[in-house]
Every structure is written in structure tokens, then in C-alpha cells.
N, C-alpha and C positions, 0 to 999 in steps of 0.2 A: 428401646422403643420410646419415642417422645410424643406425647399427646399435646393438643393445643391448650390444654388446661392441666393443672397439677392436682393430684390426689393428696389429701392430708391423711397419711397412713395412720398416725396415732389416733386421730378423731374417728376414723373408720373402725379401728380396733375397739374403741370404747363402745361405739354403737353396736357392733357385732357381739361383743361380750354381753351387753344388756339384753339384746334380742335373743341370743342363744340361751341365756340363763332364764329369761322369762318363758321361753318355749319349754325348757326342761321343767320349770315349776308347774306350768299348765298341765303337762303330761302326768306329772307326779300327783297333782291334786285330783285329777279326774278319778283315779283309782277304780277302774271297772272291776266287776266281780271276777272276770278271767283276765289276769294280768298279761299273759302271753308275751312277755318280754318288754312290755312298755317301761317297767321300772329300770331295766338295764339300758334301754334306749335313753331314758331321761338322764341316767348317770353318764352315758356317753356324751350327751350334750353338755353336761356340767364339766366333764373332762376337757371337752373342746374349748369351753369358755375359759377354764383355768389355764389352758395352754396360751391363750391370747393375753391373759392377765400376766403370766410369767414373761411372755415376749415383750409386753409393754413396760414391765418393771425390771427387766433383767439387769439393768445397770445397778440396781440396788443390791444385787447378790454378787459375791466375789467370784472372780476367775471364770466367767462365762457359765456359771452354774445355772442361771436362769434360762439361758438358751438351751442347755442340755435338757433341763426338766421340761421346758416347753415342747421340744420335739418328742420327748418320751410321753408327754401328756396327750399329744395328738395321736400317737400310736396307741395309747391306752383307749382313746375314744373309739378308734376303729376296732380294737379288740372287744370292747363292750358292744359295739354294733353286731359283731359276729356272735357274741353271746346272746344278744337279743333275738337274733334270727333263729338260733338253736332253741331258745326258750319258746319262741312262737311255734316251732314244730314239735315241742315237747320232747326234745332230745337233751341228753346230758351236756353240760357246758364243756366245750373242747379246751381243756385247761392249757395244754401245750401250745396249740395254734394261737391261743389268746395271749399267753405269757411270753412266748419266745420272741415274737417281733418287738414287743416293748423292751425286752432286755437287749436285743440287738441294737435298736435305735439308741437306747440309753448309753451303751458302751461306745458305739461308733460316733455318736454325737459328741461324747466326751473326748474321744480320740482326735476327732477333727474339729475341736472347739475353736481353733484359730484359722481354720481353712473353710471359708464360707462356701466356696464352690463344691468342694468335696462333700461337705455336710449336706448340701442341697441334693447332690447326686445320690447319696446314700439314703436319705430320708424319702426322696421321691420314689426310689426303687422299692423300698420296703413297704411304704404306704400303698403303692399300686398293687403289690402282691396281697396285702391285707384286704383291699377292696375286692380283689378277685376271689378271695376266700369267702367274703360275705355274700357276693352274688352267687357263687357256686353253692353255698349252703342254703340259700333261699330256694333254689330250683332243684337241687339234688339231695337225696336220692329220689324224692318225689316232689312234683311241683305243687304249689299251693292250689287248693280247690277254687279259691277266688283270686283271680290274677290281675285285677285292675291295679291295686296297690303295688303288687309285685313288679309289674311292668314299670310303673312310675319310679319305684325305689331302685330297680335295676338300672333304668335309664339314667337316673340322676347320678348314681355311684359310678356308672361307666363313664359318664362325662367327666366326673372328678378324676378318675384314673387317667383319662386322656389328657386332662389339664396337667396332672403331675408329670406324665411322660413328656409332654411338650415343654414344661418348665425345665425338666432335667436336660433335655436335648438343647434347649436354648442356652443354658448355662455352659454346655460343653464348648460351644463356639463363640461365646461372648464373655467379655470380662465384666464381672459384677460392678455396677456403678458405685457400690458402697460396701462396707465390711459386714453388713447384716441386713436383716429383712426390713427394718425401719428405714434403712438407707438404700434399699434395693431398687428404687426407681419406680417408674410407672408400670413396668411389667409385673413386678411383685404386687403392686397395689391392685392392678386389674385382676390378677390371679386371686387375690384376697376377696374381691367382690364376687367373682364367679364361684369361688369355693363356698362362700356363705349362701349364695342362691341355691347351689346344689344341695347344701345341707338342709335348707328349708324344704326343698322339693323331696328329698329322701325321707325326711321326717314325716311330711304329709303322706308320702307313699306308705310308710309303715303304719301310720294311724289309719289310713284307708284300708290297709290289709287287715288289721285287727277289727275294724268296724264291719267290713264285709263278712268276716267270719262270724262275728257276733250276730249279725242279721241272719246269716244262714242257720246258726244254732237256734235263734228264736223262732225262725220259720219251721225248723224241724220239730221244736217242742210244741208249736201250735198245731202241727199236722200229724204228729205221731204219739202213740200211747207210751207213756214213760216206763211202764212195766215191761212190755213185750218188745218195744222199739219197732213196732209195725204201725201202719197208718191207723189213726183213730177214727171215731165215728164221723167227725166233721170232714176229714179228708175223704172218707168213703162216700159220704153224701155228695160231695163236689164231683168226685170222679164218676159216680153212678149217674148223676144228672147229665154230665157231659157225654158219657158213653151211650146212654139211652137216647139222647137227642140225635146222636149220629146214627145209631141203629135204626131208629124210626125213619130218619131221612133216607137211609140207604136200604131199608127193608131187610136188614140183616138179623140173623138169630142172635139171641143174647141169653146167657144163663147166669143164674145167681144161686149160690149155695149158702145156707145159713147153718152154721156148725155150732153145736152146743156140747160141752163136756158133760158126760153122764155122771150122776151122783157126785157132783163137785163138792157139795156140802160135806159129804162123808170124807172126802179127801182132806178138806180143811180140818174136820174134827179129828182125824187120825194123825195127820202130819203137821198140823198147825198152819198158820197163815203163810209162813215161809215155804212150807211144802206146797201149799196151794199156788203161791206165786211162781214157784219153780215149775209146777205142772202147767200153768198158763204159758210161761215162756217156752216150755218144751213143745206144747201143742202149736204155738205160733211158729216155731222153727220148722216143725214137721210139715205144716200146711204150706209153707213157701217153697219147699224143695222141688216138687214135681211140676210146678207151674211154668207157663210160658212168660216171656218178657212183658207181653201186653196184659197179662192177668194181674190181679191185685188181691191180696188178702189183708184184712185189717180186723182190729178188735171192735166189735159192734157194741159191746157192753157186758160187764160181768164176766161170765164164762162163755159168752157167745162171740163167734167170729163170722165175718162175712167174706165170701170169696166171689169176686167178680170175674166172669169169663166172657169177654167180648167175642163175637163171631163164633159162638159155640152152640152146636145143635143139642137137642135133648139127649141123643145117644152119646155124644161126646161128653156132655156134662155128667151123665150117669157113670161113665167110665172114670172120669176124674174124681167124682165123689166117692166111688167105691175104692179107688186107689188110696185116697186120703184116709178113709175110714180104716182100711186094712193096715195102712202104714202106722197109724196111731195105735191101733190095737196090738200090733206086733212089736212096738218100740216103747217099752216102759220108760218112765222118767226116773233118772237116778238122782237121789237127793240124800245127802249125808250118809252115803253108804247103803241106802235102802232103795229098792225099786218100787215105784208107784205105778201100778197097772191102770191104764186109762182107756176109755172108749169114748166115742162121740156118736151123737145122733145128728143126721144131716137132712135138712129140708131143701128140696131142689125145685127151682122154677126156671124153665127154659122155653122160650117162645121166639117165633119170628115176630118182631115187634111191629105194631101198626100205629097210626096216628091216634092219640088219646091215651096210649100206654104211658104211665108215669112211674118214677122210681118207687113211690109208696105202694103202687099196685104190685110190683114184683116182690118187694120186701114182705108185704102182707101175705102174698101167696106162698112164698118160701117159709114164712112163719107157720102157716097152716100145715104145710107139709112136715115141718119139724115137730109140731104138736102131734101129728099123726104118728111119726116115728117114735115119739116118747110113749104114746099110748100102746103102740104095738110091741113094746118091750125094750126099746133103746138099742144102741149099737147097730143102727141100720140106716138106710137111705130111703126116704119117701119123697114122692113128687106130687105136685099139684099144678093145675092149669089156671091161667088167668081167667077169672070169671068176667068176661068182657060185657056181659049183660048189665053189670052194675055201672058201666060207663054210660049207658043210656038211661038207666033208671035212678041214677044217683047212688048215694051210699046207704040207702035204706036196707039193702040186703047184705051189706058188708059189715060184719062185726068189728068192733074196735080192736086195734092191734094190741096183742099182749105186750106189756112192757118188758124190756129185756131183763131176763133173770127171774121173771115172775113164775115161770113153770117150775114145779118142784123137780129137783134133780136127784 
């Protein structure tokens, strides 16, 4: 293939070497807290740059050694990409699938050191298979939760595999214009440009993949309690405000349960803070089991949990609350070979919501019911109704809400 202008392949190689090394350095310097394969990806870029250095300077090494090492280095770069994908998924490095293609390319490139066409066919075949392994590892056995970067990475590598196949097929039917890559003509030069563009896009895809995951992790940390891994107070407040607005608009019933672990201080005193933490995780787990998909349980503060039950009547909320109370009472927490017996008191507020009902009103009412359950002996469910008169007369009749954890347990 002859173009109206000529590529200067050595100059292009120098530019690609500098750009690839700079990209590798940038990825290595960033050093995020969660590496997730970025280090291996940076090494792959360095191996890629090294391959082009060897290709550019192969005449300085004896008996085609530079060309053999250059092909093996490109195979090593793809092997490191495979390792980076496995590291991203927190899997062990696949040592055999990483090492075997590099060894095969090294041996066959040495065997066909004087046969440029055979060397091209061999390397294009092996490299295409390596790319297929990388893409497969990215999507299987489970696909990434954040797929923007995965699609960009997969698309770029798939284009590279197609270019390699096209290059191999082209050389089957055409006589190479020269004895090596630097003398391979415009087709090889164009393939070089396309391969570098694909490498840049693939690297951006992998960076985007790790960034999207980091954003998801940060969002999870901002919305979930680090001890129990359930929604925290902030997330509960957001969800409660959204649910109540919808319930008021559609005149639907809404129920809220405020759950408090009984005698939690005694649990901490007897089993230590590790035992107390285990008890809270245990209760959080039990509270989630019988709930519907649209329901939500979160940690309200201290040993208190809030259960949101959209479109739930007072009767339904009572059944759910009793089921939760009994489940916790009958399922002790196992901690370091000991069983920690637990009970909970539950305050329930369930109403068909009307204009003027606000999240704070429901929480305050459930808190009053919880306080009544504590006074009545604990390990029970009590209910209270929204005192809607205070909506007309202001807050003068409504006592300040008890801070979470202030009630003696």
C-alpha cells in the first residue's frame, strides 16, 4: 500500500516511546490508595516502550537478538495487561497464561529470526490470542460493576486484535517490501500509528474503570455505616424524605420502625467493644432478612436502627416489627465461641400520610413509642400516632427529640 506521503518510521517510534513511557510514569506516580492493577498496567506500558527501543536499536545487537527481544517484550506487555485485569478483579495472577505466550513468542521469533513473513504470522497470532484472554478476563466470570471504562478498554483491544489479524492476512498474500519492520513500508507504519492510538484508548479505559470503581467506593462509604455495612443516618434521611414526599402526594400509608438493642451497655461491659460490634453487625443482618426490596434498614445511631416500610399499613408494620423482634430474640449472636443473647425494643409509627407530615414528625413519634417500650419492660413493640394537632399549633406541645442513645439501655 503506497500513500501520497511517506511515514518516517524511526521518528514515529521515538515519539511513541516517549509518549508511552510518559504515560507509564504518570500512572505510576498517581499511586491511588487502591492500586487495582494500575502498577501492572504501568509496567505493561514500559514493556511496550522497551519493545520499540529494542526494535529501533536492534542493529546494535548481534544475530537478530534485538528483534527477538522486541517481539517478546510486546508479548510481555500483553501478559502484564492480563495481570492488571486480574488484579483489578482481586484475582490471583494467572502465571501460566501470562508466561506461556511470552515464552512461545521468544522461541518462535528466534526460530524465524531470518524469515520476516513467518515471524509476523506467528506474533500476530499469539498477540491476538493474548488480547482475547485480556478481554475475556475483564468480563468473565463476572462483569465489572462500572462498565464505561470496560467497554472502552474492550473496544480498543478488540480493534488492536483485528489490526493484528489484518496485518497477518495481508502478509500472507503480499511480499514484504523490506526485511524488517523499519523497512516494512507504509502498511507497517500505519499499523504502528493505529496500534499506539489503540494503546492510549485502552489505557484511558483502564484508568476510567478504576476511577469509576473508586467513585462507587467513595459513594458507598458516604452512604453506609462502616461497622454494619448498612445505610447510615444520612442515607436514611435522604430516603425517608423522598419516600414521605411520594406517600403524601399519593396519600399512601407509610410505616417507620425505630429499633433499639436492649441493655447494650451490659453487652459491651461483658463481651468488650469487639463483642458489642459483633452484636450490632448481627442485629443489622437479622433486620434485613425478612424485608421487601422496597424496604430499607439502616443504622440511625449508636445501638439504634431505623426500618423504613413504604406502602405499609399499621397492621402490616406490626406484623413486621413482631417478626423482627422474635427473630432477634431467638437468634443469639455467636462471638469467639460464646453466644450473646440479644433482645430489641421497637417503636412503631404507621400512618396514611397527609400534607404537612414531615420526616421529623414520624421519627419523633416512633421515638416516643420506643421510649414507651423501654418503660414497659423492653423486648416489645409499642406504637404511637402522629399528633397532628401540633402541625396547627406549632411545636409548643412537642417535646424535643431524645438524642440517639440517650435512653438508658
